C-alpha positions in Angstrom: 83.3 213.2 170.8 81.7 209.8 170.4 81.2 207.4 173.3 83.9 205.1 171.9 86.6 207.7 172.7 85.3 208.9 176.1 87.8 206.8 177.9 90.8 208.1 175.9 92.2 211.3 177.6 94.7 213.5 175.8 96.2 215.8 178.3 98.1 217.7 175.6 97.8 217.4 171.8 101.5 218.1 171.3 104.5 216.1 170.4 106.9 214.4 172.8 107.5 211.3 174.8 109.0 211.3 178.3 112.3 209.6 178.0 114.9 210.2 180.7 117.8 209.2 178.5 117.1 211.7 175.8 116.5 214.6 178.3 119.7 213.8 180.2 121.8 213.6 177.0 120.6 217.1 176.0 120.9 218.6 179.5 124.4 217.4 180.1 125.8 218.6 176.8 125.1 222.3 176.0 127.3 221.8 172.9 124.3 220.3 171.2 122.2 223.4 171.7 125.1 225.6 170.7 125.9 223.7 167.4 122.3 223.6 166.2 120.5 226.8 165.5 116.9 227.8 166.4 115.7 226.8 162.9 114.3 223.3 163.4 113.1 222.3 160.0 114.1 222.7 156.3 110.8 223.6 154.8 110.3 224.0 151.1 108.8 227.4 151.7 111.9 228.8 153.4 114.7 226.8 151.6 113.5 226.5 148.0 117.1 226.1 146.6 117.7 223.1 148.8 114.5 221.3 147.6 115.0 222.3 144.0 118.4 220.7 144.1 116.9 217.5 145.5 114.2 217.6 142.7 116.8 218.0 140.0 118.7 215.0 141.3 115.5 212.9 141.2 115.1 212.7 145.0 111.7 214.2 145.5 111.2 211.5 148.1 113.8 213.2 150.3 112.3 216.6 149.6 108.9 215.4 150.7 110.2 213.7 153.9 112.1 216.8 155.0 109.3 219.3 154.1 106.8 217.2 156.0 109.0 216.4 159.0 106.9 216.3 162.2 103.8 217.5 160.4 102.1 214.2 160.8 101.6 212.0 163.9 100.6 208.7 165.2 98.9 207.9 168.4 100.6 206.3 171.4 98.4 205.0 174.2 99.0 204.3 177.8 99.4 200.5 178.4 97.2 200.7 181.5 93.8 199.2 180.8 91.3 200.7 180.3 93.1 203.4 178.4 93.6 206.5 180.4 96.2 208.7 178.7 97.8 209.1 175.3 99.8 211.5 173.1 100.2 212.2 169.4 103.8 211.6 168.5 105.1 213.4 165.4 106.6 211.4 162.5 110.1 212.8 161.9 112.1 212.6 158.7 115.2 211.2 160.4 117.5 212.9 157.9 120.9 214.0 159.1 120.8 217.3 157.4 117.5 218.1 159.2 118.5 220.4 162.1 115.8 218.9 164.4 116.6 215.3 163.6 120.3 215.9 163.5 120.1 217.3 167.0 118.5 214.1 168.3 121.0 211.9 166.3 123.9 213.7 168.0 122.3 213.3 171.5 121.9 209.6 170.9 125.4 209.2 169.5 126.9 211.0 172.5 125.0 208.7 174.8 125.9 205.6 172.8 129.7 206.3 172.6 130.2 207.8 176.0 132.1 204.7 177.1 135.0 205.6 174.8 136.3 208.1 177.3 136.4 205.3 179.9 138.4 203.2 177.4 140.8 206.1 176.9 141.2 206.8 180.6 141.9 203.1 181.4 144.4 202.9 178.6 146.3 206.0 179.9 146.6 204.4 183.3 148.2 201.2 181.9 151.8 200.7 181.2 153.0 200.5 177.6 152.1 202.5 174.5 148.4 201.3 174.2 146.4 204.6 174.0 143.3 206.1 172.4 144.4 208.5 169.7 142.6 211.1 167.6 143.2 210.6 163.9 142.4 212.9 160.9 142.5 211.7 157.2 142.2 214.1 154.2 142.6 213.9 150.5 142.7 216.3 147.5 139.3 216.5 145.8 137.7 218.8 143.3 134.2 219.9 144.3 131.7 218.0 142.1 128.0 218.0 141.6 127.8 214.3 142.5 129.6 213.5 145.7 128.7 209.8 145.9 131.7 208.5 143.8 134.2 210.4 145.8 132.6 209.2 149.1 132.7 205.6 147.9 136.4 205.8 146.9 137.3 207.6 150.1 135.5 205.1 152.2 137.3 202.2 150.5 140.6 203.9 150.9 139.9 204.5 154.6 138.9 200.8 155.2 142.0 199.7 153.3 144.2 201.9 155.5 142.6 200.4 158.6 143.2 196.8 157.5 146.9 197.6 156.7 147.7 199.5 159.9 145.3 198.1 162.6 143.1 195.4 161.0 143.4 192.0 159.3 146.8 192.7 157.8 148.3 194.2 160.9 150.1 192.5 163.8 148.0 194.6 166.2 144.6 193.3 164.9 143.7 191.6 168.1 144.3 194.6 170.4 142.9 197.6 168.4 139.5 199.2 168.2 138.3 202.3 166.4 135.4 204.6 165.7 135.7 206.2 162.2 133.6 209.1 160.9 133.4 210.6 157.4 132.7 214.3 156.9 132.0 216.5 154.0 133.1 220.1 154.4 131.6 223.3 153.1 133.5 223.2 149.8 132.5 219.6 149.2 135.9 218.2 150.4 135.7 214.7 151.8 137.8 213.8 154.9 137.5 211.7 158.1 138.1 211.8 161.8 138.4 208.9 164.2 139.3 207.5 167.6 141.6 204.4 167.6 142.8 202.5 170.6 146.1 200.7 169.7 149.8 200.5 170.5 152.1 203.2 169.1 152.7 203.1 165.4 154.8 205.4 163.3 152.9 208.4 161.9 155.3 208.6 159.0 154.7 205.0 158.1 151.0 205.4 158.5 151.0 208.5 156.2 152.8 206.5 153.5 150.2 203.7 153.8 147.4 206.4 153.5 149.0 207.8 150.3 149.1 204.4 148.7 145.5 203.6 149.7 144.2 206.8 148.2 146.1 206.2 144.9 144.6 202.7 144.8 141.1 204.1 144.5 141.9 207.0 142.2 142.4 209.8 144.8 145.5 211.7 145.9 147.0 213.3 149.0 148.9 212.1 152.1 147.9 214.4 154.9 147.3 212.5 158.1 147.4 213.8 161.7 147.3 212.0 165.0 147.2 213.2 168.7 146.4 211.7 172.1 142.9 211.8 173.6 143.2 213.6 176.9 139.6 214.6 177.8 136.0 213.9 176.9 136.0 216.9 174.6 137.8 214.8 171.9 135.1 212.2 172.0 132.4 214.8 171.5 134.4 216.3 168.6 134.5 213.1 166.7 130.8 212.3 167.3 129.9 215.8 166.1 131.9 215.5 162.9 129.4 213.4 160.9 126.7 215.9 161.7 128.9 218.8 160.5 126.5 219.9 157.7 123.7 220.3 160.3 125.8 222.7 162.4 125.4 226.5 162.1 128.1 226.9 159.4 125.9 228.6 156.8 126.5 226.0 154.1 124.9 226.8 150.7 121.6 225.1 150.3 122.7 223.3 147.1 125.8 221.9 148.8 123.7 220.7 151.7 121.3 219.0 149.3 124.2 217.3 147.4 125.5 216.0 150.8 122.0 214.6 151.6 121.8 213.0 148.2 125.2 211.4 148.5 124.5 209.9 151.9 120.9 208.8 151.5 119.6 205.6 150.1 116.2 204.6 148.6 114.1 201.5 148.5 113.3 200.0 145.2 109.8 199.1 144.0 106.9 200.6 142.1 105.2 204.0 142.8 101.5 204.7 142.7 101.7 205.5 139.0 103.3 202.1 138.2 106.8 203.6 137.6 109.8 201.5 138.7 111.8 203.0 141.5 115.5 202.2 141.2 117.0 201.3 144.7 119.9 203.3 146.0 122.1 202.0 148.8 122.6 204.3 151.8 126.0 205.4 152.7 127.5 204.6 156.1 129.0 207.7 157.8 130.1 206.3 161.2 131.2 202.8 162.1 133.2 200.9 164.7 135.8 198.4 163.9 138.3 196.0 165.5 137.7 195.2 169.1 135.2 198.1 169.4 132.8 196.5 166.9 129.7 195.7 168.9 131.1 197.2 172.0 128.8 200.2 172.0 125.3 199.0 171.0 122.5 201.6 170.4 120.7 202.6 173.6 117.1 201.5 173.4 114.5 204.0 174.7 111.0 203.2 175.8 108.3 205.8 175.7 106.7 206.6 179.0 103.4 208.2 179.7 103.8 211.7 181.0 100.9 211.3 183.4 101.5 207.9 185.0 104.9 206.8 183.7 103.6 203.5 182.3 104.9 202.4 178.8 103.3 203.9 175.7 102.4 201.7 172.8 100.5 201.9 169.5 97.6 199.5 169.3 96.7 199.1 165.6 93.5 197.4 166.5 92.1 200.7 167.8 92.6 202.4 164.4 89.2 201.0 163.2 87.6 202.7 166.2 89.5 205.9 166.5 90.4 206.3 162.8 93.7 206.2 161.0 96.6 207.5 163.1 98.7 209.0 160.3 97.6 212.5 159.4 99.7 214.9 157.3 99.4 218.5 158.6 98.6 217.6 162.2 101.4 219.8 163.6 101.6 222.3 160.8 100.1 225.8 160.8 98.0 225.0 157.8 94.2 225.6 158.3 93.5 222.0 157.4 95.5 220.8 160.5 92.6 221.7 162.8 90.3 219.6 160.6 92.6 216.7 160.9 92.5 216.9 164.7 88.7 217.1 164.7 88.5 214.0 162.4 90.9 212.1 164.5 88.9 212.6 167.7 85.5 212.2 166.1 
C-alpha cells in the first residue's frame, strides 16, 4: 500500500452503513423478513428467463442494473480529519422487483407511513363518521404482454374516482386524505388498495362511480370493497401491496419482467455507440393525496461510521489519489473482484 493511503483504515471491506433507522425498521417488523425469501438478487445466471424477457422488450439497461446489483461499490470516508475510517458501500439497482432492494424499500415505506395508524386511532376517538378506511379497487383485465397501457388507464380511472368521491369534485375535499397503491397480481391483473381518511360515504354510490370511471378509460368492472382500519396490521398490508411481486409468491419470471418493464422509466439521450435512447416515463405506484399530500415526507438517513459514529461522506477529490471509486465486480465471486480490490487500495 502506498504512503498516500496509510492514513485510510478499512476495518472491514464489506457493504453496510450504520443507520439506526434502517435497523429499527427491520427489527420491529418481522413481516419484512417473512415476505422476502433468502434469495437476495436476480442474477442473469440463475434467472435467465427474466433477463431474456427484459432483453426482448429492449430493456437491457434494466437487465444490466439488476444483474450487477451490489457488485460495485463506492468509498465513504469518515468525516474526522485526518481520515481514520471508511467503508465500501455497494451500488444497488434500486428496482422494486429486486428482492434485496424491495426489502429496503418496504422498510423505508413502513417507517415513512407509520403515522397513518396514529391518524386512524385519533379519528376513531372522535365523534362523527370521520374514519380511516381500507379500500380495494379491481377491474376486469385480460393478461397482456405489455402491461403499461392497462396500468395507465387504471391509474387515470383511480384518480378520476378519487376526485369525484373525495377530491376536487367532492364536498369532502377539505377533510379527506389518502394513500393509494397499485398492484399487479400473478396473472397480470391490475388492482389497487388504499387507506382513506374521510367522513362516511355510501359504498353503493362509490361503486357506481368506480364503474363509470373504468368505462371512461376503456376498462370494465365495478368491484369495490371498503372496511374500517382497526389496527396497525392494515397499514402494513397496504404498504406491502406495491411490493407484491417481490414477495415469495413464485411468480413466473416472464410476468415479473413484464411488471418491471411496465413500472420502470428510462432517461433519454445517446449511448456510447451514438444511438438515440428514447426516454420512457416511470410509473408511480404509491402516492398520497388530499390532506395527506406532503404529510408523510421521506425519512432522511445519514450514514454513520461504524467505528466512531461520525458522518460518512464521499470526497471526490480523493479519487485522484486513491483511484476511481466505482468498480464493477467488487462484491462478486468473480476472480477479477480481488484484482479490483488490490487496484483500489494500491
